[in-house]
C-alpha positions as CSV (number, residue, x, y, z in Angstrom):
1,M,-7.5,-23.8,-19.2
2,S,-6.4,-21.7,-16.4
3,G,-3.5,-19.8,-17.9
4,L,-6.4,-18.3,-20.5
5,E,-8.5,-17.3,-17.9
6,G,-7.3,-13.5,-18.0
7,G,-8.9,-13.3,-21.4
8,G,-12.0,-12.3,-19.0
9,R,-10.2,-10.0,-17.1
10,D,-10.0,-6.3,-18.0
11,P,-7.0,-5.9,-20.0
12,R,-6.6,-2.0,-18.5
13,R,-6.3,-3.8,-15.1
14,V,-2.9,-5.3,-16.4
15,G,0.2,-4.1,-14.4
16,T,-1.9,-2.7,-11.6
17,D,0.5,-4.6,-9.0
18,P,0.4,-2.4,-5.3
19,A,3.9,-2.7,-5.1
20,H,4.4,-1.0,-7.8
21,A,2.0,2.0,-7.8
22,G,1.5,2.3,-3.8
23,N,-0.8,1.3,-1.4
24,R,-4.1,0.2,-2.4
25,A,-7.6,2.0,-1.3
26,S,-7.3,-1.2,1.2
27,G,-4.6,-0.7,2.7
28,G,-2.2,-4.1,1.7
29,P,-2.3,-7.3,-0.9
30,G,-5.7,-8.3,-2.4
31,H,-7.7,-11.6,-0.7
32,G,-9.3,-13.7,-2.8
33,G,-8.5,-15.8,-5.2
34,P,-5.4,-18.4,-4.9
35,G,-3.0,-14.1,-2.4
36,P,-0.6,-16.3,-2.5
37,L,-1.7,-18.8,-0.4
38,A,0.0,-18.5,3.4
39,D,-0.2,-20.6,5.9
40,D,-2.5,-18.8,8.6
41,P,-6.1,-20.1,9.7
42,D,-7.6,-17.1,7.2
43,L,-5.4,-18.8,4.2
44,A,-4.7,-15.4,2.3
45,A,-5.5,-16.5,-1.3
46,R,-3.5,-15.7,-4.4
47,D,-3.2,-12.0,-5.5
48,P,-5.1,-12.2,-9.2
49,G,-1.7,-10.0,-9.8
50,H,1.0,-12.0,-8.6
51,D,1.9,-13.0,-11.8
52,R,2.1,-9.7,-13.4
53,P,5.6,-8.5,-14.6
54,A,7.6,-5.5,-12.5
55,P,7.1,-2.3,-13.8
56,L,9.7,-1.3,-16.3
57,D,11.6,1.2,-14.5
58,D,11.9,-1.4,-11.6
59,T,14.5,-3.2,-13.8
60,P,18.1,-2.6,-13.2
61,D,20.1,-1.1,-16.0
62,L,21.8,-3.9,-17.4
63,P,25.0,-3.8,-19.9
64,A,24.8,-4.5,-23.4
65,D,24.8,-7.7,-24.9
66,P,26.5,-7.9,-28.0
67,A,24.6,-10.9,-29.1
68,I,21.5,-8.6,-29.3
69,P,21.3,-5.9,-31.6
70,T,19.7,-2.6,-30.4
71,R,19.5,-1.4,-34.4
72,A,17.3,-3.7,-37.0
73,V,18.9,-3.6,-40.8
74,G,16.4,-3.4,-43.0
75,R,16.8,-5.1,-46.4
76,D,18.2,-1.9,-48.2
77,G,21.2,-2.4,-45.2
78,T,19.6,0.6,-43.7
79,T,19.5,0.8,-40.0
80,G,17.0,1.8,-36.9
81,R,15.9,1.3,-34.0
82,A,14.7,-2.7,-32.7
83,P,11.7,-3.2,-31.5
84,G,10.9,-2.0,-28.3
85,A,14.3,-0.6,-27.9
86,D,12.8,3.2,-27.1
87,V,10.2,1.7,-24.5
88,G,13.1,-0.1,-22.9
89,R,15.1,3.2,-22.6
90,D,12.0,5.3,-21.6
91,R,11.1,2.3,-19.2
92,L,7.4,3.2,-19.5
93,D,4.7,1.3,-16.9
94,L,1.9,0.0,-17.8
95,L,0.0,1.3,-14.5
96,P,-0.4,4.7,-15.4
97,L,-1.7,3.9,-18.5
98,S,-4.4,1.7,-17.5
99,L,-5.2,4.8,-15.1
100,L,-5.3,6.9,-17.8
101,V,-7.6,4.7,-19.6
102,A,-9.6,3.9,-16.9
103,I,-10.5,8.2,-16.6
104,S,-11.3,8.2,-20.2
105,T,-13.8,5.2,-19.5
106,T,-15.4,6.6,-16.2
107,G,-15.1,10.1,-16.7
108,S,-13.4,10.8,-13.5
109,L,-10.0,10.6,-11.7
110,G,-11.5,9.6,-8.5
111,A,-14.0,6.3,-10.4
112,A,-10.6,5.5,-12.5
113,A,-8.5,5.2,-8.9
114,R,-11.6,3.2,-7.3
115,S,-11.9,0.9,-10.9
116,L,-8.3,0.2,-10.4
117,G,-8.3,-0.5,-6.2
118,L,-6.1,2.5,-5.6
119,A,-6.0,5.5,-3.4
120,Q,-6.9,8.6,-4.8
121,P,-3.5,10.4,-3.8
122,N,-1.6,7.5,-5.1
123,A,-3.6,7.5,-8.7
124,S,-2.9,11.7,-8.7
125,R,1.2,10.5,-8.1
126,L,1.1,8.2,-10.8
127,L,-0.8,10.3,-13.5
128,R,2.0,12.9,-12.6
129,R,4.7,10.5,-13.2
130,L,3.0,9.8,-16.3
131,E,3.2,13.4,-17.7
132,A,6.7,13.8,-16.7
133,D,8.0,10.5,-18.7
134,L,5.6,11.5,-21.4
135,H,6.8,15.5,-21.3
136,L,3.2,16.0,-22.1
137,R,-0.2,17.7,-20.2
138,L,-2.6,14.9,-19.9
139,V,-5.2,15.9,-17.7
140,D,-6.9,19.0,-17.0
141,R,-7.5,19.4,-13.2
142,S,-10.1,21.9,-12.1
143,P,-11.9,21.9,-8.3
144,R,-14.8,20.1,-10.6
145,G,-12.6,17.2,-11.1
146,S,-10.0,16.0,-13.8
147,T,-10.6,15.7,-17.5
148,L,-8.3,14.2,-20.0
149,T,-6.6,17.0,-22.7
150,A,-6.9,16.3,-26.1
151,D,-3.4,14.6,-26.0
152,G,-4.4,12.8,-23.3
153,R,-7.4,11.3,-25.3
154,L,-4.6,10.7,-28.0
155,V,-2.3,8.6,-25.4
156,A,-5.4,6.9,-23.9
157,D,-6.5,5.9,-27.3
158,W,-3.1,4.5,-28.5
159,A,-2.4,2.9,-24.6
160,E,-5.4,0.2,-24.9
161,P,-4.2,-2.1,-27.7
162,V,-1.0,-1.9,-25.5
163,L,-3.0,-3.0,-22.6
164,E,-4.9,-5.8,-24.5
165,A,-1.4,-7.1,-25.9
166,A,-0.1,-7.2,-22.3
167,S,-3.3,-8.8,-21.2
168,R,-2.5,-11.2,-24.0
169,L,0.9,-12.1,-23.3
170,L,0.4,-12.9,-19.3
171,A,-2.5,-15.2,-20.6
172,G,0.1,-16.9,-23.0
173,A,2.6,-17.1,-20.4
174,R,-0.2,-18.5,-17.9
175,S,-1.3,-21.6,-20.2
176,L,2.7,-22.1,-20.5
177,R,3.2,-22.9,-16.8
178,V,-0.1,-24.3,-16.5
179,D,0.6,-27.1,-19.5
180,A,4.1,-27.4,-17.6
181,D,2.1,-28.0,-14.2
182,S,-0.9,-29.4,-15.1
183,T,-0.4,-32.7,-12.8
184,L,-1.0,-32.4,-9.5
185,S,0.3,-35.6,-6.9
186,I,-2.0,-35.5,-3.3
187,G,-2.0,-37.8,-0.3
188,A,-4.8,-37.4,1.9
189,S,-5.3,-39.3,5.2
190,L,-8.1,-41.9,5.6
191,T,-10.4,-39.3,7.0
192,V,-10.1,-36.8,4.0
193,G,-9.3,-39.1,1.1
194,E,-12.2,-41.4,1.8
195,H,-15.2,-39.0,3.0
196,L,-13.6,-35.5,1.7
197,A,-11.7,-35.7,-1.5
198,P,-13.7,-37.5,-3.6
199,G,-16.1,-34.8,-3.4
200,W,-13.4,-32.3,-4.0
201,L,-12.0,-33.8,-6.7
202,R,-15.5,-34.5,-8.7
203,T,-15.9,-30.2,-8.9
204,F,-12.5,-29.6,-9.2
205,R,-12.3,-31.2,-12.4
206,D,-15.5,-29.2,-14.0
207,L,-13.3,-26.0,-12.7
208,R,-9.9,-27.2,-13.8
209,P,-10.3,-29.9,-16.6
210,H,-6.7,-29.4,-17.9
211,V,-5.1,-30.5,-14.3
212,S,-4.8,-34.3,-13.7
213,V,-4.8,-35.2,-9.9
214,R,-3.5,-38.3,-8.4
215,L,-4.5,-39.1,-5.2
216,S,-3.0,-41.2,-2.6
217,V,-4.7,-42.5,0.5
218,M,-2.3,-42.7,3.6
219,N,-2.2,-42.4,7.5
220,S,-1.5,-38.7,8.3
221,A,2.0,-39.6,9.5
222,D,3.0,-41.2,6.1
223,V,1.6,-37.8,4.3
224,V,3.8,-36.1,6.3
225,E,6.9,-38.4,5.3
226,A,5.9,-38.3,1.5
227,L,6.1,-34.3,1.7
228,E,8.9,-34.1,3.2
229,R,10.7,-36.3,0.3
230,G,9.2,-35.0,-2.2
231,R,6.9,-37.3,-3.4
232,L,3.8,-35.4,-3.2
233,D,2.7,-31.9,-4.2
234,L,0.2,-31.8,-1.7
235,G,-1.1,-33.2,1.4
236,F,-4.0,-33.6,3.7
237,I,-3.9,-34.3,7.5
238,E,-5.7,-35.1,10.3
239,S,-3.0,-35.0,13.4
240,P,-2.8,-32.2,15.6
241,G,0.3,-30.1,16.2
242,R,2.4,-27.9,14.2
243,L,4.7,-29.2,11.8
244,A,8.2,-27.9,11.7
245,R,9.4,-28.6,8.2
246,L,6.0,-27.7,6.4
247,H,3.2,-25.0,5.8
248,G,-0.4,-25.1,6.1
249,T,-3.8,-24.2,6.5
250,V,-7.3,-25.3,7.9
251,V,-9.2,-26.5,5.3
252,A,-12.3,-28.6,7.1
253,R,-13.2,-29.2,10.6
254,D,-14.2,-32.4,12.1
255,E,-15.3,-34.0,15.5
256,L,-14.2,-37.4,16.8
257,V,-17.2,-39.4,18.2
258,V,-17.3,-42.6,20.5
259,V,-19.6,-45.5,18.5
260,V,-20.7,-48.5,19.8
261,A,-23.1,-51.2,18.5
262,P,-27.1,-50.9,19.7
263,H,-26.6,-54.1,21.9
264,H,-23.4,-52.6,23.9
265,P,-24.3,-51.0,27.2
266,W,-23.0,-47.6,26.6
267,A,-25.8,-47.5,23.9
268,R,-28.8,-47.3,26.7
269,R,-26.5,-44.7,28.8
270,R,-28.5,-42.0,30.2
271,R,-26.0,-40.0,30.7
272,P,-22.5,-39.0,29.7
273,L,-19.4,-41.3,29.5
274,P,-16.4,-40.1,31.8
275,L,-13.5,-39.7,29.7
276,A,-11.7,-42.2,32.6
277,E,-14.2,-44.8,31.4
278,L,-13.4,-44.7,27.9
279,A,-9.5,-44.6,29.0
280,G,-9.9,-47.7,30.5
281,T,-12.2,-49.6,27.9
282,P,-10.5,-52.1,25.6
283,L,-10.9,-49.8,22.3
284,I,-10.8,-50.7,18.1
285,V,-8.0,-48.1,17.5
286,R,-6.2,-47.0,14.7
287,E,-2.4,-48.0,13.5
288,P,0.5,-45.6,15.5
289,G,0.8,-42.4,12.6
290,S,-2.9,-42.5,12.1
291,G,-3.8,-39.0,12.9
292,T,-7.0,-40.2,14.9
293,R,-4.9,-42.4,16.8
294,R,-2.8,-39.3,17.8
295,T,-5.9,-37.3,18.7
296,V,-7.4,-39.6,20.8
297,D,-4.0,-40.4,22.5
298,D,-4.0,-36.9,23.3
299,L,-7.1,-36.9,24.4
300,L,-6.5,-39.8,27.3
301,G,-3.2,-39.3,27.4
302,A,-3.8,-38.3,31.2
303,F,-5.4,-41.2,32.2
304,D,-4.7,-44.8,33.1
305,R,-5.0,-47.1,29.4
306,A,-6.5,-50.2,28.6
307,Q,-5.2,-52.1,25.9
308,P,-6.9,-51.7,22.8
309,V,-9.1,-54.8,21.8
310,M,-7.4,-54.9,18.2
311,E,-5.7,-52.3,16.1
312,L,-6.8,-52.0,12.4
313,S,-5.1,-49.7,9.4
314,S,-9.0,-49.3,7.7
315,T,-11.5,-47.1,9.2
316,G,-14.4,-49.2,7.3
317,A,-13.0,-52.1,9.2
318,I,-12.9,-50.5,12.4
319,V,-16.6,-49.3,11.9
320,A,-17.4,-52.9,10.9
321,S,-16.0,-54.8,13.7
322,V,-17.9,-52.1,16.3
323,V,-21.4,-52.9,14.3
324,A,-19.9,-56.8,14.8
325,G,-19.8,-56.2,18.4
326,S,-15.9,-56.4,18.9
327,G,-15.7,-53.2,21.0
328,P,-16.2,-49.6,20.8
329,A,-14.3,-47.0,18.9
330,V,-13.9,-43.3,18.6
331,L,-13.8,-42.3,14.7
332,S,-14.7,-39.1,12.6
333,S,-18.3,-38.2,12.8
334,L,-17.8,-38.2,8.7
335,A,-17.2,-42.0,8.5
336,V,-19.6,-43.5,11.0
337,E,-22.6,-41.0,9.8
338,G,-24.0,-44.1,7.3
339,A,-24.0,-46.3,10.0
340,R,-25.7,-44.1,12.4
341,R,-28.3,-43.2,10.5
342,A,-28.9,-46.6,9.3
343,G,-29.5,-48.0,13.3
344,T,-26.1,-50.0,13.2
345,L,-24.0,-47.7,15.2
346,V,-24.7,-45.7,18.2
347,V,-22.6,-42.4,19.2
348,V,-22.1,-42.2,22.8
349,P,-21.8,-38.7,24.9
350,V,-19.0,-38.0,26.6
351,E,-18.2,-36.1,29.5
352,D,-17.2,-32.6,29.5
353,A,-14.6,-33.2,26.7
354,S,-14.2,-31.7,22.8
355,F,-13.4,-34.2,19.9
356,A,-13.0,-31.7,17.9
357,R,-10.3,-31.6,15.5
358,S,-8.7,-29.3,12.1
359,L,-8.1,-31.0,9.0
360,R,-5.2,-29.4,7.0
361,A,-3.5,-28.8,3.7
362,V,0.0,-29.0,4.1
363,W,2.6,-28.4,1.5
364,R,7.0,-27.7,1.4
365,P,8.7,-26.1,0.6
366,T,7.7,-22.5,1.1
367,P,4.9,-20.6,2.9
368,R,3.3,-19.8,-0.4
369,L,1.6,-22.3,-3.0
370,L,0.7,-21.3,-6.1
371,G,-0.5,-23.2,-9.6
372,P,-2.7,-26.3,-9.4
373,A,-2.3,-27.3,-5.8
374,G,-3.1,-23.9,-4.6
375,D,-6.2,-23.9,-6.9
376,F,-7.1,-27.3,-5.3
377,V,-6.7,-26.2,-1.5
378,L,-8.8,-22.8,-2.3
379,H,-11.2,-25.2,-3.5
380,A,-11.4,-27.8,-0.8
381,R,-11.8,-24.3,1.5
382,G,-15.0,-23.6,-0.2
383,R,-13.3,-20.5,-1.9
384,P,-14.0,-19.2,-5.7
385,L,-10.9,-19.8,-7.8
386,P,-9.6,-16.8,-10.1
């Protein structure tokens, strides 16, 4: 289960959010597993620290709630501080504790800082802050390096179970969140839905067996509409252009190709086909709203266009019609690869034109994508999951 993956994480790294500790050595948030997904071509993937709690010293002071006692009453009627009351008062941050334990483990401040992804000056500031908070000298500093004092070793020993407990708490919270979000509704255009999504779904299930995925295959315009109406969690489209109300990222590249039956005159051409001739020829085309149709219309928009010989809403039906000799078509290379290898279709080179296009994941309403949907997009892009 996704929520229990934290069990493999070093518990001493709990609370290492760079927003709390100063800049990491890398100069910014981590990139890798679903930082949250951002709508740029490189898809800044999810920061493994995004779901960690804010440090306690960033929590605003709140008035006492009379319904929540700050003193615990024992069986004999005596009172004492409620569990956690001292922590709330002293506002102890977990990151400096993680650093102290790392110094104990690695033997030096520099190695400990590197293990937590911190610049050494930031690590030194964190350590001084911890010493000030605890009113203890925890580290002996010398030109040869930093070593823990006797007090420092004791505090490091006490800190280890605290960090382990915090790691278990976060893992449990993630499991509750994943259980609540374990159904993922996806809409995909025909090219993605028929030729890419089945493979993604099969391997994604191996990685996230608790996530139930529902896939609906439709044209790109319908995917966009369903997302905007809130009927889908995630969409995959092949339409060009920016979508004003959606965010997205490229997950794959594709190329449209002109295909004809082996007995068509174009199959024997020795020179690439001019775009003007392609535009002036009746083609078998997809329906309006299809990403393939829109890409073809954009490429041939500057030429006089012949009326389509037929308009079909199924890529498979178009392939069968071309094979039967009904006319040429422009289709995804993914959709015609099997027929091309079988020799029932011929790909015709086109003069001075690129039919390359991007296949995109799209979502709403924020630029950042988390949870199973974020995991699925990372998986579609071939990125490792956290």
